[in-house]
N, CA, C and O atoms as a Tinker XYZ file with bonds, in Angstrom:
   340  protein
     1  N    110.626000  100.547000  104.951000    73     2
     2  CA   111.789000  101.186000  105.515000    64     1     3
     3  C    112.862000  100.146000  105.820000    63     2     4     5
     4  O    114.009000  100.303000  105.401000    81     3
     5  N    112.509000   99.094000  106.537000    73     3     6
     6  CA   113.481000   98.067000  106.866000    64     5     7
     7  C    113.281000   96.819000  106.019000    63     6     8     9
     8  O    113.826000   95.763000  106.340000    81     7
     9  N    112.519000   96.921000  104.957000    73     7    10
    10  CA   112.216000   95.776000  104.120000    64     9    11
    11  C    113.406000   95.234000  103.353000    63    10    12    13
    12  O    113.378000   94.082000  102.919000    81    11
    13  N    114.446000   96.026000  103.173000    73    11    14
    14  CA   115.600000   95.593000  102.385000    64    13    15
    15  C    116.725000   95.025000  103.235000    63    14    16    17
    16  O    117.820000   94.799000  102.721000    81    15
    17  N    116.486000   94.787000  104.525000    73    15    18
    18  CA   117.527000   94.238000  105.396000    64    17    19
    19  C    117.562000   92.725000  105.219000    63    18    20    21
    20  O    116.537000   92.053000  105.336000    81    19
    21  N    118.713000   92.213000  104.947000    73    19    22
    22  CA   118.874000   90.780000  104.791000    64    21    23
    23  C    119.213000   90.107000  106.111000    63    22    24    25
    24  O    119.298000   90.759000  107.151000    81    23
    25  N    119.405000   88.796000  106.056000    73    23    26
    26  CA   119.686000   88.018000  107.260000    64    25    27
    27  C    121.031000   88.422000  107.873000    63    26    28    29
    28  O    121.149000   88.506000  109.096000    81    27
    29  N    122.025000   88.666000  107.051000    73    27    30
    30  CA   123.343000   89.051000  107.557000    64    29    31
    31  C    123.313000   90.367000  108.313000    63    30    32    33
    32  O    123.882000   90.490000  109.397000    81    31
    33  N    122.646000   91.341000  107.730000    73    31    34
    34  CA   122.533000   92.645000  108.389000    64    33    35
    35  C    121.766000   92.545000  109.697000    63    34    36    37
    36  O    122.118000   93.191000  110.684000    81    35
    37  N    120.706000   91.726000  109.701000    73    35    38
    38  CA   119.904000   91.554000  110.908000    64    37    39
    39  C    120.721000   90.922000  112.028000    63    38    40    41
    40  O    120.589000   91.320000  113.185000    81    39
    41  N    121.564000   89.945000  111.703000    73    39    42
    42  CA   122.425000   89.303000  112.710000    64    41    43
    43  C    123.410000   90.315000  113.281000    63    42    44    45
    44  O    123.664000   90.321000  114.485000    81    43
    45  N    123.959000   91.158000  112.436000    73    43    46
    46  CA   124.906000   92.183000  112.900000    64    45    47
    47  C    124.199000   93.175000  113.825000    63    46    48    49
    48  O    124.742000   93.547000  114.866000    81    47
    49  N    123.012000   93.597000  113.459000    73    47    50
    50  CA   122.253000   94.542000  114.290000    64    49    51
    51  C    121.955000   93.922000  115.651000    63    50    52    53
    52  O    122.106000   94.586000  116.676000    81    51
    53  N    121.535000   92.666000  115.674000    73    51    54
    54  CA   121.237000   91.990000  116.937000    64    53    55
    55  C    122.499000   91.864000  117.790000    63    54    56    57
    56  O    122.454000   92.079000  119.001000    81    55
    57  N    123.615000   91.518000  117.166000    73    55    58
    58  CA   124.871000   91.388000  117.907000    64    57    59
    59  C    125.285000   92.724000  118.526000    63    58    60    61
    60  O    125.748000   92.761000  119.666000    81    59
    61  N    125.121000   93.813000  117.784000    73    59    62
    62  CA   125.465000   95.136000  118.304000    64    61    63
    63  C    124.536000   95.502000  119.467000    63    62    64    65
    64  O    124.990000   96.039000  120.478000    81    63
    65  N    123.254000   95.216000  119.328000    73    63    66
    66  CA   122.308000   95.490000  120.420000    64    65    67
    67  C    122.687000   94.730000  121.683000    63    66    68    69
    68  O    122.697000   95.299000  122.775000    81    67
    69  N    122.997000   93.457000  121.537000    73    67    70
    70  CA   123.378000   92.652000  122.696000    64    69    71
    71  C    124.673000   93.170000  123.310000    63    70    72    73
    72  O    124.807000   93.208000  124.533000    81    71
    73  N    125.624000   93.566000  122.474000    73    71    74
    74  CA   126.905000   94.070000  122.978000    64    73    75
    75  C    126.726000   95.389000  123.731000    63    74    76    77
    76  O    127.391000   95.622000  124.740000    81    75
    77  N    125.846000   96.237000  123.254000    73    75    78
    78  CA   125.658000   97.549000  123.874000    64    77    79
    79  C    124.778000   97.456000  125.117000    63    78    80    81
    80  O    125.132000   97.992000  126.167000    81    79
    81  N    123.631000   96.780000  125.008000    73    79    82
    82  CA   122.643000   96.816000  126.076000    64    81    83
    83  C    122.612000   95.572000  126.954000    63    82    84    85
    84  O    122.010000   95.608000  128.027000    81    83
    85  N    123.219000   94.506000  126.553000    73    83    86
    86  CA   123.124000   93.262000  127.299000    64    85    87
    87  C    121.957000   92.434000  126.797000    63    86    88    89
    88  O    121.060000   92.940000  126.124000    81    87
    89  N    121.984000   91.143000  127.139000    73    87    90
    90  CA   120.993000   90.216000  126.596000    64    89    91
    91  C    119.575000   90.563000  127.048000    63    90    92    93
    92  O    118.657000   90.568000  126.229000    81    91
    93  N    119.381000   90.852000  128.325000    73    91    94
    94  CA   118.033000   91.110000  128.849000    64    93    95
    95  C    117.432000   92.383000  128.232000    63    94    96    97
    96  O    116.293000   92.369000  127.766000    81    95
    97  N    118.177000   93.445000  128.230000    73    95    98
    98  CA   117.680000   94.717000  127.698000    64    97    99
    99  C    117.465000   94.637000  126.188000    63    98   100   101
   100  O    116.515000   95.227000  125.673000    81    99
   101  N    118.321000   93.924000  125.477000    73    99   102
   102  CA   118.190000   93.791000  124.028000    64   101   103
   103  C    116.898000   93.060000  123.670000    63   102   104   105
   104  O    116.231000   93.423000  122.701000    81   103
   105  N    116.536000   92.031000  124.443000    73   103   106
   106  CA   115.276000   91.328000  124.163000    64   105   107
   107  C    114.077000   92.226000  124.437000    63   106   108   109
   108  O    113.079000   92.164000  123.719000    81   107
   109  N    114.167000   93.066000  125.475000    73   107   110
   110  CA   113.078000   94.012000  125.753000    64   109   111
   111  C    112.942000   95.023000  124.610000    63   110   112   113
   112  O    111.831000   95.335000  124.180000    81   111
   113  N    114.054000   95.520000  124.132000    73   111   114
   114  CA   114.033000   96.488000  123.027000    64   113   115
   115  C    113.453000   95.844000  121.772000    63   114   116   117
   116  O    112.636000   96.452000  121.080000    81   115
   117  N    113.872000   94.621000  121.479000    73   115   118
   118  CA   113.362000   93.927000  120.295000    64   117   119
   119  C    111.853000   93.699000  120.408000    63   118   120   121
   120  O    111.127000   93.856000  119.427000    81   119
   121  N    111.386000   93.333000  121.590000    73   119   122
   122  CA   109.956000   93.127000  121.801000    64   121   123
   123  C    109.184000   94.438000  121.586000    63   122   124   125
   124  O    108.148000   94.457000  120.921000    81   123
   125  N    109.702000   95.525000  122.156000    73   123   126
   126  CA   109.047000   96.825000  122.006000    64   125   127
   127  C    109.019000   97.274000  120.548000    63   126   128   129
   128  O    108.015000   97.812000  120.080000    81   127
   129  N    110.113000   97.057000  119.834000    73   127   130
   130  CA   110.175000   97.419000  118.417000    64   129   131
   131  C    109.140000   96.619000  117.624000    63   130   132   133
   132  O    108.476000   97.163000  116.742000    81   131
   133  N    109.005000   95.339000  117.937000    73   131   134
   134  CA   108.006000   94.506000  117.270000    64   133   135
   135  C    106.592000   94.991000  117.525000    63   134   136   137
   136  O    105.768000   95.013000  116.610000    81   135
   137  N    106.298000   95.386000  118.775000    73   135   138
   138  CA   104.966000   95.899000  119.098000    64   137   139
   139  C    104.688000   97.210000  118.367000    63   138   140   141
   140  O    103.588000   97.424000  117.856000    81   139
   141  N    105.688000   98.082000  118.322000    73   139   142
   142  CA   105.526000   99.360000  117.620000    64   141   143
   143  C    105.292000   99.107000  116.136000    63   142   144   145
   144  O    104.448000   99.761000  115.523000    81   143
   145  N    106.022000   98.176000  115.558000    73   143   146
   146  CA   105.852000   97.847000  114.139000    64   145   147
   147  C    104.445000   97.340000  113.850000    63   146   148   149
   148  O    103.836000   97.725000  112.852000    81   147
   149  N    103.925000   96.468000  114.728000    73   147   150
   150  CA   102.561000   95.962000  114.554000    64   149   151
   151  C    101.543000   97.090000  114.652000    63   150   152   153
   152  O    100.587000   97.131000  113.878000    81   151
   153  N    101.739000   98.007000  115.596000    73   151   154
   154  CA   100.815000   99.125000  115.768000    64   153   155
   155  C    100.850000  100.053000  114.554000    63   154   156   157
   156  O     99.808000  100.533000  114.107000    81   155
   157  N    102.034000  100.303000  114.028000    73   155   158
   158  CA   102.154000  101.146000  112.833000    64   157   159
   159  C    101.458000  100.485000  111.648000    63   158   160   161
   160  O    100.775000  101.161000  110.879000    81   159
   161  N    101.621000   99.183000  111.494000    73   159   162
   162  CA   100.959000   98.449000  110.407000    64   161   163
   163  C     99.434000   98.541000  110.556000    63   162   164   165
   164  O     98.721000   98.742000  109.573000    81   163
   165  N     98.945000   98.393000  111.786000    73   163   166
   166  CA    97.504000   98.480000  112.046000    64   165   167
   167  C     96.975000   99.877000  111.697000    63   166   168   169
   168  O     95.938000  100.010000  111.046000    81   167
   169  N     97.690000  100.907000  112.133000    73   167   170
   170  CA    97.271000  102.276000  111.837000    64   169   171
   171  C     97.328000  102.566000  110.339000    63   170   172   173
   172  O     96.478000  103.282000  109.811000    81   171
   173  N     98.315000  102.019000  109.662000    73   171   174
   174  CA    98.427000  102.202000  108.225000    64   173   175
   175  C     97.239000  101.584000  107.505000    63   174   176   177
   176  O     96.676000  102.194000  106.596000    81   175
   177  N     96.854000  100.378000  107.906000    73   175   178
   178  CA    95.700000   99.729000  107.290000    64   177   179
   179  C     94.414000  100.504000  107.572000    63   178   180   181
   180  O     93.570000  100.643000  106.687000    81   179
   181  N     94.257000  101.012000  108.806000    73   179   182
   182  CA    93.067000  101.791000  109.150000    64   181   183
   183  C     92.998000  103.083000  108.344000    63   182   184   185
   184  O     91.923000  103.482000  107.896000    81   183
   185  N     94.144000  103.737000  108.161000    73   183   186
   186  CA    94.136000  104.986000  107.405000    64   185   187
   187  C     93.851000  104.724000  105.925000    63   186   188   189
   188  O     93.164000  105.515000  105.279000    81   187
   189  N     94.375000  103.616000  105.384000    73   187   190
   190  CA    94.079000  103.273000  103.995000    64   189   191
   191  C     92.593000  102.981000  103.821000    63   190   192   193
   192  O     92.001000  103.364000  102.812000    81   191
   193  N     91.987000  102.309000  104.794000    73   191   194
   194  CA    90.553000  102.028000  104.737000    64   193   195
   195  C     89.748000  103.318000  104.806000    63   194   196   197
   196  O     88.752000  103.466000  104.098000    81   195
   197  N     90.169000  104.249000  105.652000    73   195   198
   198  CA    89.473000  105.525000  105.766000    64   197   199
   199  C     89.542000  106.309000  104.467000    63   198   200   201
   200  O     88.559000  106.928000  104.058000    81   199
   201  N     90.695000  106.287000  103.818000    73   199   202
   202  CA    90.840000  106.986000  102.536000    64   201   203
   203  C     89.933000  106.347000  101.490000    63   202   204   205
   204  O     89.285000  107.053000  100.717000    81   203
   205  N     89.881000  105.022000  101.461000    73   203   206
   206  CA    89.006000  104.332000  100.512000    64   205   207
   207  C     87.539000  104.666000  100.788000    63   206   208   209
   208  O     86.760000  104.842000   99.851000    81   207
   209  N     87.157000  104.756000  102.058000    73   207   210
   210  CA    85.781000  105.120000  102.404000    64   209   211
   211  C     85.457000  106.539000  101.948000    63   210   212   213
   212  O     84.334000  106.818000  101.529000    81   211
   213  N     86.440000  107.436000  102.031000    73   211   214
   214  CA    86.215000  108.809000  101.596000    64   213   215
   215  C     86.076000  108.916000  100.084000    63   214   216   217
   216  O     85.431000  109.836000   99.582000    81   215
   217  N     86.674000  107.988000   99.364000    73   215   218
   218  CA    86.597000  108.009000   97.909000    64   217   219
   219  C     85.251000  107.519000   97.383000    63   218   220   221
   220  O     84.898000  107.788000   96.235000    81   219
   221  N     84.501000  106.802000   98.214000    73   219   222
   222  CA    83.210000  106.263000   97.777000    64   221   223
   223  C     82.214000  107.408000   97.584000    63   222   224   225
   224  O     82.184000  108.345000   98.381000    81   223
   225  N     81.402000  107.334000   96.530000    73   223   226
   226  CA    80.408000  108.388000   96.323000    64   225   227
   227  C     79.299000  108.304000   97.375000    63   226   228   229
   228  O     78.978000  107.224000   97.869000    81   227
   229  N     78.733000  109.437000   97.701000    73   227   230
   230  CA    77.661000  109.497000   98.678000    64   229   231
   231  C     76.332000  109.451000   97.939000    63   230   232   233
   232  O     76.104000  110.229000   97.013000    81   231
   233  N     75.471000  108.555000   98.342000    73   231   234
   234  CA    74.148000  108.441000   97.754000    64   233   235
   235  C     73.170000  109.255000   98.585000    63   234   236   237
   236  O     73.066000  109.041000   99.793000    81   235
   237  N     72.451000  110.186000   97.964000    73   235   238
   238  CA    71.521000  111.035000   98.693000    64   237   239
   239  C     70.242000  110.314000   99.077000    63   238   240   241
   240  O     69.492000  110.809000   99.919000    81   239
   241  N     69.973000  109.166000   98.491000    73   239   242
   242  CA    68.746000  108.453000   98.805000    64   241   243
   243  C     68.959000  107.370000   99.853000    63   242   244   245
   244  O     68.056000  106.570000  100.096000    81   243
   245  N     70.126000  107.325000  100.477000    73   243   246
   246  CA    70.399000  106.296000  101.471000    64   245   247
   247  C     69.680000  106.616000  102.776000    63   246   248   249
   248  O     69.425000  107.788000  103.053000    81   247
   249  N     69.348000  105.624000  103.580000    73   247   250
   250  CA    68.650000  105.857000  104.844000    64   249   251
   251  C     69.480000  106.660000  105.831000    63   250   252   253
   252  O     68.917000  107.261000  106.746000    81   251
   253  N     70.787000  106.691000  105.680000    73   251   254
   254  CA    71.631000  107.461000  106.587000    64   253   255
   255  C     71.358000  108.957000  106.472000    63   254   256   257
   256  O     71.477000  109.683000  107.459000    81   255
   257  N     70.994000  109.425000  105.280000    73   255   258
   258  CA    70.816000  110.856000  105.047000    64   257   259
   259  C     69.373000  111.312000  105.208000    63   258   260   261
   260  O     69.116000  112.515000  105.233000    81   259
   261  N     68.431000  110.392000  105.317000    73   259   262
   262  CA    67.041000  110.794000  105.459000    64   261   263
   263  C     66.749000  111.137000  106.910000    63   262   264   265
   264  O     67.341000  110.542000  107.811000    81   263
   265  N     65.846000  112.087000  107.158000    73   263   266
   266  CA    65.531000  112.470000  108.536000    64   265   267
   267  C     64.850000  111.329000  109.273000    63   266   268   269
   268  O     64.134000  110.525000  108.675000    81   267
   269  N     65.079000  111.271000  110.562000    73   267   270
   270  CA    64.433000  110.245000  111.362000    64   269   271
   271  C     62.961000  110.583000  111.535000    63   270   272   273
   272  O     62.533000  111.695000  111.226000    81   271
   273  N     62.203000  109.642000  112.020000    73   271   274
   274  CA    60.774000  109.850000  112.202000    64   273   275
   275  C     60.518000  111.010000  113.168000    63   274   276   277
   276  O     59.629000  111.832000  112.941000    81   275
   277  N     61.300000  111.067000  114.238000    73   275   278
   278  CA    61.140000  112.121000  115.230000    64   277   279
   279  C     61.461000  113.492000  114.639000    63   278   280   281
   280  O     60.751000  114.459000  114.917000    81   279
   281  N     62.520000  113.594000  113.828000    73   279   282
   282  CA    62.897000  114.867000  113.215000    64   281   283
   283  C     61.814000  115.359000  112.267000    63   282   284   285
   284  O     61.533000  116.556000  112.214000    81   283
   285  N     61.203000  114.442000  111.516000    73   283   286
   286  CA    60.176000  114.864000  110.580000    64   285   287
   287  C     58.902000  115.288000  111.316000    63   286   288   289
   288  O     58.186000  116.159000  110.822000    81   287
   289  N     58.597000  114.711000  112.468000    73   287   290
   290  CA    57.431000  115.109000  113.246000    64   289   291
   291  C     57.641000  116.476000  113.870000    63   290   292   293
   292  O     56.697000  117.263000  113.940000    81   291
   293  N     58.853000  116.786000  114.329000    73   291   294
   294  CA    59.152000  118.085000  114.916000    64   293   295
   295  C     58.967000  119.169000  113.866000    63   294   296   297
   296  O     58.444000  120.239000  114.180000    81   295
   297  N     59.376000  118.926000  112.647000    73   295   298
   298  CA    59.222000  119.896000  111.581000    64   297   299
   299  C     57.761000  120.174000  111.268000    63   298   300   301
   300  O     57.409000  121.303000  110.924000    81   299
   301  N     56.900000  119.163000  111.382000    73   299   302
   302  CA    55.485000  119.339000  111.088000    64   301   303
   303  C     54.742000  120.017000  112.229000    63   302   304   305
   304  O     53.744000  120.694000  111.980000    81   303
   305  N     55.193000  119.860000  113.474000    73   303   306
   306  CA    54.459000  120.391000  114.616000    64   305   307
   307  C     54.848000  121.818000  114.953000    63   306   308   309
   308  O     54.329000  122.366000  115.926000    81   307
   309  N     55.701000  122.420000  114.226000    73   307   310
   310  CA    56.014000  123.816000  114.464000    64   309   311
   311  C     57.397000  124.056000  115.031000    63   310   312   313
   312  O     57.724000  125.203000  115.335000    81   311
   313  N     58.226000  123.044000  115.189000    73   311   314
   314  CA    59.596000  123.282000  115.574000    64   313   315
   315  C     59.890000  123.065000  117.034000    63   314   316   317
   316  O     61.033000  123.291000  117.432000    81   315
   317  N     58.965000  122.648000  117.864000    73   315   318
   318  CA    59.271000  122.288000  119.244000    64   317   319
   319  C     59.415000  123.466000  120.170000    63   318   320   321
   320  O     58.419000  123.904000  120.747000    81   319
   321  N     60.619000  124.008000  120.344000    73   319   322
   322  CA    60.859000  125.031000  121.334000    64   321   323
   323  C     60.749000  126.450000  120.795000    63   322   324   325
   324  O     61.093000  127.394000  121.506000    81   323
   325  N     60.290000  126.629000  119.587000    73   323   326
   326  CA    60.096000  127.965000  119.052000    64   325   327
   327  C     58.758000  128.515000  119.554000    63   326   328   329
   328  O     57.755000  127.801000  119.535000    81   327
   329  N     58.732000  129.765000  120.000000    73   327   330
   330  CA    57.462000  130.341000  120.496000    64   329   331
   331  C     56.471000  130.524000  119.346000    63   330   332   333
   332  O     56.846000  130.899000  118.235000    81   331
   333  N     55.241000  130.260000  119.630000    73   331   334
   334  CA    54.201000  130.441000  118.595000    64   333   335
   335  C     53.748000  131.887000  118.572000    63   334   336   337
   336  O     53.764000  132.558000  119.604000    81   335
   337  N     53.346000  132.374000  117.411000    73   335   338
   338  CA    53.002000  133.788000  117.258000    64   337   339
   339  C     51.549000  134.065000  117.497000    63   338   340
   340  O     51.116000  135.213000  117.403000    81   339
C-alpha cells in the first residue's frame, strides 16, 4: 500500500504531520503507525502460514488421527457410561 512512497513524499508527509499536530504528537502518531504496521505484517505472515498448513494433505495413518489408548479401551469395555442390558 505505501511501498511506492519515495523519500521526497515521506519528508512532505512528516512535515505536514508536524505542522498539524506538533512535534510531540507527530512522533507519537509515527510510533503508533509503526507498531500497527508491524502487527499487520505479523498477522499477514500467520495467515499465510495457516493457508499453507490447510493446503497440506492429511495422512490418515498419522498418530494424530489414531485413537488414544484410553479411547480404545473404552470402546472394548462397553462404552463406559452406557447402561448394560
